[in-house]
Each structure stands twice: as C-alpha cells, then as structure tokens.
MIVOGU-912272 format. One record per atom (N, C-alpha, C, CB): x, y, z. Coordinates in steps of 0.05 Angstrom, whole numbers, padded with zeros to 5 digits, always signed. Each point is the difference from the previous one (the first is absolute). Glycine has a CB too. Example, Ala and Ser with C-alpha at 12.3 -4.5 7.8 and 13.67 -1.06 7.14 Angstrom:
2
+00264-00114+00156
-00018+00024+00000
+00018+00024+00000
-00038-00023+00025
+00031+00044-00039
+00016+00024+00001
-00015+00022+00014
+00024-00013-00043
! end
This chain:
104
-00002-00215+00051
-00017+00024-00010
-00008-00004-00034
+00029+00034+00038
-00046-00014-00036
+00001-00001-00039
+00009+00027+00001
-00044-00031-00025
+00042+00025-00002
+00025+00031-00014
-00024+00021+00007
+00036-00019-00056
-00010+00037+00066
-00011+00020+00013
-00014+00014-00044
+00046+00009+00071
-00042-00016-00077
-00007+00032-00020
-00029-00023-00027
+00079+00043-00001
-00076-00061+00007
-00026-00024-00016
-00025+00006+00017
+00033-00048-00012
-00032+00052+00033
-00032-00007+00002
-00022+00019+00033
+00022-00062-00030
-00035+00055+00034
-00010+00019+00022
+00018-00015+00019
-00054+00018-00012
+00031+00001+00042
+00029-00031+00022
-00035-00003+00004
+00072+00012+00039
-00088+00001-00050
-00031-00017+00018
-00003-00026-00022
-00038+00053+00021
+00067-00058-00045
-00001-00030-00018
-00016+00008-00022
+00002-00036+00038
-00016+00054-00036
-00012+00002-00019
+00014+00023-00017
-00041-00022+00024
+00048+00008-00061
+00001+00017-00009
-00018+00031-00021
+00032-00043+00016
-00019+00059-00005
-00022+00029-00006
+00020+00007-00038
-00013+00035+00077
-00018-00027-00082
+00018+00014-00035
+00031+00002-00005
-00037+00034+00000
+00015-00014+00021
+00034+00034+00009
+00016-00011+00006
-00015+00037+00023
+00026-00049-00010
+00024-00022+00004
+00014-00022-00011
-00018+00013+00027
+00011-00023-00047
-00002-00012-00023
+00007+00008-00030
-00028-00013+00031
+00021+00046-00019
+00007+00012-00033
+00025+00021+00015
-00060+00002-00036
+00071+00007+00059
+00011-00001+00016
+00031-00007-00008
-00044-00007+00022
+00048-00027-00014
+00010-00022-00014
+00010+00005-00019
-00023-00022+00014
-00003+00012-00030
+00013+00002-00030
+00012+00026-00016
-00034-00033-00002
+00026+00064+00003
+00011+00017+00006
+00032-00005+00004
-00047+00012+00013
+00052-00011+00019
+00027-00007+00013
+00020-00020-00024
-00028+00000+00057
+00010-00025-00059
+00013-00013-00016
+00002+00004-00014
-00005-00019+00011
-00001+00035-00037
+00008+00008-00027
+00018+00021+00000
-00039-00012-00016
+00037+00022+00044
+00031+00027+00011
+00022-00024+00000
-00025+00044+00045
+00024-00053-00024
+00012-00003+00012
+00011-00037+00004
-00023+00053+00013
+00020-00071-00039
+00002-00026-00011
-00007-00016+00029
+00040+00008-00044
-00046-00037+00038
-00001-00021+00015
+00005-00009+00013
-00005-00001-00015
+00034+00001+00009
+00016-00007+00033
+00008+00018+00011
+00015-00034-00009
-00011+00062-00003
+00016+00023+00030
-00030+00003+00006
+00055+00038-00013
-00072-00039+00010
-00047+00004+00025
+00014-00028+00008
-00070+00025-00036
+00078-00051+00030
-00005-00013+00030
+00032+00001+00018
-00045-00039-00023
+00050+00046-00003
+00035+00004+00024
-00011+00026+00030
+00051-00001-00061
-00068+00012+00048
+00001+00025+00025
-00019-00008+00011
+00016+00041-00016
-00044-00071+00011
-00017-00006+00017
+00017-00006+00021
-00034-00013-00029
+00050-00011+00028
+00023-00012+00016
+00014+00013+00016
+00004-00024-00029
+00000+00049+00019
+00025+00007+00028
-00026+00026+00008
+00074-00008-00020
-00097+00016+00014
-00025+00006+00026
-00005-00030+00012
-00030+00044-00027
+00029-00057+00026
-00008-00022+00016
+00017+00001+00027
-00012-00029-00045
+00040+00024+00034
+00015-00004+00011
+00010+00032+00025
+00007-00045-00047
-00015+00061+00046
+00009+00022+00010
-00024+00003+00009
+00036+00018-00024
-00065-00016+00025
-00022+00005+00015
+00006-00024+00015
-00034+00027-00030
+00052-00046+00030
-00021-00024+00013
+00039+00008+00027
-00049-00057-00057
+00061+00070+00046
+00031+00005+00020
-00022+00024+00018
+00063-00005-00041
-00063+00022+00018
-00027+00029+00023
-00019-00007+00020
-00008+00024-00041
-00013-00045+00039
-00017+00002-00001
-00001-00015+00030
-00010+00010-00054
+00000+00014+00079
-00008-00012+00022
-00023-00019+00010
+00023+00037+00002
-00029-00038+00006
-00025-00005+00010
-00024+00021+00002
+00029-00028+00022
-00023+00043-00007
-00026+00019-00010
+00013+00019-00007
-00036-00009+00027
+00058+00013-00047
+00008+00020-00015
-00017+00017-00013
+00031-00024-00002
-00056+00014-00005
-00021+00015-00020
-00013+00028+00028
-00020-00058-00044
+00030+00058+00064
-00018+00008+00028
+00015+00025+00007
-00015-00049+00023
+00047+00044-00031
+00025+00019+00001
-00002+00020-00024
+00031-00038+00022
-00044+00072-00024
+00008+00003-00020
+00030+00004-00014
-00043+00011+00013
+00058-00002+00010
+00042-00003-00008
+00003-00010-00010
+00022+00002+00023
-00035-00029-00019
+00016-00037-00011
-00011+00004-00030
-00008-00043+00049
-00036+00050-00041
+00010+00004-00039
+00004+00014-00024
-00016-00021+00010
+00017+00058+00006
+00008+00013-00011
+00029-00015-00003
-00034+00039+00014
+00055-00045-00010
+00021-00013-00012
-00006-00038-00010
+00030+00043+00033
-00047-00037-00033
-00003-00035-00012
-00021+00016-00034
-00009-00049+00070
+00007+00065-00071
-00012+00017-00011
+00030+00016-00046
-00035+00010+00084
+00053+00001-00062
+00015+00001+00009
+00022-00012-00018
-00028+00005+00038
+00027-00036-00029
+00003-00025-00016
-00005-00014-00019
+00004+00004+00026
-00018-00008-00033
-00016+00003-00022
+00003+00023-00019
-00026-00021+00029
+00021+00045-00028
-00003+00021-00015
+00019+00001-00008
-00027+00018+00016
+00050-00023-00007
+00036-00014-00004
+00011-00011-00022
-00004-00012+00038
-00024-00019-00028
+00009-00015-00017
-00018+00008-00033
+00014-00038+00046
-00029+00038-00044
-00016+00001-00016
+00016+00024-00018
-00045-00020+00029
+00053+00040-00033
+00020+00013-00009
+00023-00005-00008
-00019+00015+00018
+00034-00034+00008
+00028-00012-00022
-00012-00024-00019
+00044+00006+00040
-00048-00011-00039
-00019-00024-00025
-00020+00014-00025
-00007-00034+00045
+00018+00063-00025
-00022-00001-00037
-00019+00008-00009
+00008-00029-00001
-00028+00022+00031
-00036+00000-00015
-00014+00023+00003
-00010-00045+00010
-00004+00044-00028
-00019+00031-00016
+00006+00014+00029
-00051-00017-00041
+00045+00044+00027
+00006+00015+00025
-00036+00007+00005
+00061+00025-00011
-00073-00024-00007
-00026+00003+00003
-00030-00018+00014
+00029+00021-00037
-00007-00045+00036
-00004-00028+00011
-00003-00013+00039
+00030+00000-00055
-00010+00031+00059
+00020-00012+00021
-00024+00010+00019
+00059+00004-00016
-00076+00017+00026
+00003-00001+00019
-00028-00021+00017
+00034+00049-00012
-00055-00064-00013
-00022-00030-00002
+00023-00018+00007
-00041+00008-00044
+00070-00013+00036
+00016-00011-00006
+00008-00015+00042
+00015+00038-00065
-00010+00000+00070
+00004-00002+00029
-00021-00021+00029
+00020+00052-00024
-00043-00035-00004
-00017-00013+00034
-00008-00012-00013
-00014+00025+00036
+00012-00044-00054
-00008-00030+00004
+00029-00007+00015
-00039-00013-00048
+00056+00004+00046
+00019-00011+00008
+00002+00015+00028
+00021-00015-00046
-00023+00030+00067
-00010+00005+00023
-00016-00016+00003
+00006+00037+00001
-00025-00038-00013
-00026-00018+00006
+00006-00022+00007
-00024+00016-00028
+00033-00043+00016
+00001-00019-00003
+00034-00002+00008
-00045-00004-00033
+00057+00019+00051
+00014+00000+00023
-00017+00006+00013
+00038+00008-00009
-00047-00014+00023
-00027+00020+00023
-00018-00044-00001
-00015+00091-00030
+00011-00097+00009
-00011-00021-00001
+00010-00018+00012
-00013+00012-00030
+00035-00024+00016
+00035-00011+00007
-00003+00010+00022
+00033+00001-00038
-00021+00003+00065
+00002+00006+00027
-00023-00020+00010
+00019+00053-00002
-00040-00040-00001
-00018-00011+00018
+00006-00021-00001
-00030+00025-00001
+00024-00052-00038
-00006-00025-00006
+00033-00013+00027
-00031+00007-00073
+00042+00017+00063
+00040-00013+00013
-00013-00012+00029
+00050+00049-00019
-00062-00024+00034
-00006+00004+00029
-00021-00027+00009
+00005+00059-00005
-00031-00059-00019
-00017-00015+00008
+00021-00035+00001
-00049+00041-00024
+00068-00061-00002
-00001-00011-00005
+00033-00007+00023
-00042+00010-00049
+00061+00017+00070
+00006-00008+00020
-00009-00011+00017
+00016+00020-00012
-00051-00006+00018
-00015-00016+00027
-00011-00015+00002
-00002+00023+00011
+00003-00034-00031
-00003-00047-00017
-00001-00005+00022
+00032-00020-00043
! end
C-alpha cells in the first residue's frame, strides 16, 4: 500500500495533498512522518476486512483509530480531516486489491 500521506488513492498526486504532506513534514519531521505512515499501514491491514467500508460501524472505528494515531504522532490538527479521508480511501483501494489478488 502506498504511503497513506503521500498521494491520492487514484495514483494521481494532487497539489493539495503534496502541500499537505510538505506542511506535515515541516511540522513533524520526515522520520516521524515515515514512522506514522508505517504504523497506519500496519493497523489498517489488521483492521480492514473484505467489506469493512460497507459497514458503517467498522468504518467509524477505523476512522477513530486513524484520528488517534494522527494525534499521537503530532500530525497537524488543521490537516487531520483530509488525511483521515485519504487514509480511509487508500484502505478501501488496498482491500479491493487484496481481494482481487487472492481470487487469482
């Protein structure tokens, strides 16, 4: 899964996402941002089930988990909402990819 904080889930790098990542990097530092991305990927992989995004309660728990991790790692509060949605969208893409890969 690509770094949750680097690019848009469609694979296109959006200007706002790049600016957000740069601002987060300025506030947090490259190493801490990298560590956060690794932890987010690990937790998302453990939490996401095949149809997690269709179940509102599971999606809500995932959103809370991401928000807590962002806060724990000192992610800038004014950028958290966009980062949470980006991580959830990438988790959805990741689980869809995993399902397709496991079917083959």
